[in-house]
C-alpha positions in Angstrom: -76.3 -24.8 -18.7 -74.2 -27.7 -20.1 -71.9 -29.6 -17.7 -68.2 -28.6 -17.9 -65.5 -31.2 -18.9 -64.5 -31.2 -15.2 -68.1 -32.2 -14.2 -68.2 -35.0 -16.7 -64.9 -36.4 -15.4 -65.8 -36.5 -11.7 -68.0 -39.4 -10.8 -71.0 -38.7 -8.7 -71.1 -40.7 -5.6 -74.0 -40.1 -3.2 -73.0 -39.7 0.4 -75.1 -42.6 1.6 -73.2 -44.9 -0.8 -69.8 -43.8 0.8 -71.1 -44.7 4.3 -72.9 -47.9 3.5 -76.2 -46.2 4.4 -75.0 -45.2 7.8 -76.4 -41.7 8.7 -74.7 -41.1 12.0 -71.3 -41.8 13.3 -71.0 -44.5 16.0 -69.7 -41.7 18.4 -69.6 -38.0 18.2 -66.4 -36.5 16.8 -65.8 -32.8 17.1 -64.8 -31.1 13.9 -61.6 -30.0 15.4 -60.6 -33.5 16.5 -57.3 -34.6 14.9 -57.0 -37.9 13.0 -53.8 -39.7 12.2 -53.5 -43.0 10.4 -52.2 -46.1 12.1 -52.8 -48.3 9.0 -50.0 -50.1 7.4 -49.5 -49.1 3.7 -50.0 -52.7 2.7 -53.5 -52.7 4.3 -54.7 -49.7 2.2 -55.6 -51.6 -1.0 -58.0 -53.7 0.9 -60.0 -50.6 2.1 -62.8 -48.8 0.4 -61.5 -45.9 -1.8 -62.8 -43.2 0.6 -61.1 -45.0 3.6 -57.9 -45.2 1.6 -58.0 -41.5 0.8 -58.5 -40.6 4.5 -55.6 -42.8 5.6 -53.3 -41.3 3.0 -54.3 -37.8 4.0 -53.8 -38.4 7.7 -50.1 -39.3 7.9 -49.8 -36.1 9.8 -52.6 -35.3 12.3 -55.5 -33.7 10.4 -58.7 -32.1 11.6 -62.0 -33.8 10.6 -63.1 -30.5 9.1 -59.9 -30.5 6.9 -60.6 -34.1 5.8 -64.0 -33.0 4.7 -62.6 -30.0 2.8 -59.7 -31.9 1.2 -61.8 -34.8 0.0 -64.8 -32.6 -1.0 -67.2 -34.6 1.1 -69.9 -33.4 3.5 -68.7 -33.1 7.2 -71.2 -35.7 8.4 -69.8 -38.2 5.8 -66.3 -37.5 6.9 -67.2 -38.1 10.5 -68.9 -41.4 9.7 -65.9 -42.6 7.6 -63.4 -41.6 10.3 -65.5 -43.3 13.0 -65.5 -46.5 10.9 -61.7 -46.3 10.5 -61.2 -45.7 14.2 -63.4 -48.7 15.1 -61.3 -50.8 12.8 -58.1 -49.6 14.5 -56.9 -47.9 11.3 -56.8 -44.3 12.6 -56.2 -42.7 15.9 -58.5 -39.9 17.1 -56.8 -37.1 19.1 -59.6 -35.1 20.9 -59.0 -31.5 21.6 -58.5 -30.7 25.3 -61.8 -29.7 27.0 -62.1 -26.2 28.2 -62.8 -26.0 32.0 -65.9 -23.9 32.7 
């Protein structure tokens, strides 16, 4: 089967290239955790393209699962990229309330 025009236009970026070879986030982030950007618009051009896309997507609180879906990246990659941004102070993580057992 020949690749479609759409396949030819979309560059293939391997997940480990997006994360700089990191395979696990620095801390665990639940898929339902909400992420909102704290980055100034002037800072965005200095970031990696994937980090820019996350910051632009998260002007309103957005679940990590939704980030993965919207950017068409694996959930594990989304978690790593969000953790990187949080460590740099460019996004805020809003953890869901824990359920008492």
